[in-house]
Steps between C-alpha positions, in 0.01 A plus 500: 500500500459702813606810313247434228229457755590831661505669162159358414363610833642848441346514157167386639508773761595757238213383282258527786625844588474609136149364471412674821650823368310466172179439693561807709579701186180381334302599806671839501413553135138412564490738790661771283244442227219527751645820637540650152151395403359658812705816441373533142143455612540758773669747262229448240235559760672813622540637144139424415384661820712809429381524139140461603538773756660733244233420242236576755663831583523590128136405447396716788703791364359457148147479632551816702638678190204383291258626759678832508495527120130419497438773752704746288308400184170550674618841617604596146164381365321714754712801400433436129131475572509827691690667215246366248216636711672838516553507122137407444386774733728752330368396158144539622584840642655607167198380301247646740461877499559665833233750593606761748260745662462807289722778623522823303855554618618153395291444187703343218368334188739281306477555123356206311607439140248328277592150387578428132364237260683254273308360202787323322534766230735732685859426598537288814830673583340845491199382701720336766702818541183705549351237730810501723479878528129485589550223757787691660292819518207314656722308745388153391673186625554195279168344592303814414709550185411148386127559552516840327695351209241225454219757513669717234515226233260519206443302180781270392705604802232367736508164318849443642340447843343176375843336487593601856399270792238649729732486800758710309267785400616695805870446420633813328808333349294218343258745336778727372693201359192379311435846354867541408499165318184597308545871428869565571697700243770232483257274306414773244848606388455370144158666476640836609793463256261440210282791609807724514614402150154559347419816698389790278374846586122508503298777333478792740759349736765746616871430481525522880242222546675289236838546671354410841350179361826406326686556826247281685537216250879534513501460879283188468700345215864596558511545876829306529685685222759770577364854515688625192364212291147567623530870415619429146229238435230726644602782264489264199159358589364851561617622158350192330166568670467866388204535265604808299757399238678837489535511878614137504763556231632818663521336843670193355767716335560667834624158631392556860677298768207483738123535509505842662711654221290338229179627658633855537621514139177357356291747703714790375460377144122480535490846657712637215263354241203658674668843504591484129244704300297290261496582131191666366328247272351788297839642394525557122800425280601799286640269234205272425228692688405183690433482874676290761867574427750780447674595178833349612327163549303506176525185288363660184752549218465839331579544127824685577612226736407233246699681236796527734486136610427342162701734280829415331777749583685400176769732374540687825855558606600528858636851554807389692592189300643506152321189391292401206127517540369205692255261352142535603439375849176335600362690796196357674301570816474206738352582834400311810264765621725801409628665182855443377722486191676175422746392230506146372849358534698202617763428762727201438259385233199515732216727372394767749336841529716794605340786691578849367562761767291786362643748750859448380667721240670208326415129487774262384394166351 
């Protein structure tokens, strides 16, 4: 019993010591939790303070950069404004004539070329080329060129200005684009092609003028074709346009490869016709005693000729053939504007007229 009592007392002490240890452990855990909680709060506060300080530094840096950029932008704006003022002053100086004191030793007068006019009937391409030459000779800038171009428009060409805004009437490119769209050659290609096909030499028009007009229409119609094709087509259109039929036929037979060759040949043919002496209309035929033709061209059949053409050479023997006399042959005169002896015959059963060569010694039928 005494041993049990000691054992129980020992167990009670051990229990008390364990409870005491657990209590101390619980207190230690609470203290540890408090320490950790305090450490987290302190760390959070430190991090937040550090971040806020960095953010503040970054904001200050960004603000300083923005201020610097604003200052740079203002400086650039001032420079642009100064450049604009300089350009405006230069433009005013270019538009305004500069009058220097007259000095006989330094007197110089710039040549002035008179401006042209465009009425809508002439080619816009040709006018623009001339206008560019005039503006270059007069030393015009784009602003003066625009005003001069507007002042040179007449008739239907001036009506184009109605479709241009008022604030664009001093813009050279806008005015030229409107005129190009209205009168440009690119919109009239089919018209020029039709005009080229129907072109004919006018009464009194020289071959040189005709060739120049054909070449002009070719350049407007077939500007994108190869040069050899353009030369061949120009020669064909030129031959088709020649008024005189003899000159046209002779030039066509020549088969010229280009317009220059066709023009040279046709001019030589015309010159040759002019140099050929004309027949006297009062010439008299010795055969029929009529005027207007020679004896070799006479259409009148004399009695001897009629006897020769309509006679029957029956019973005549060819001197070099030992043949019986031929039957009578029907000899008739059929002419298409000239005399001739023909024999009625047939070839492969087809009736035909055979021409007798009167200059031959023997004719075989």
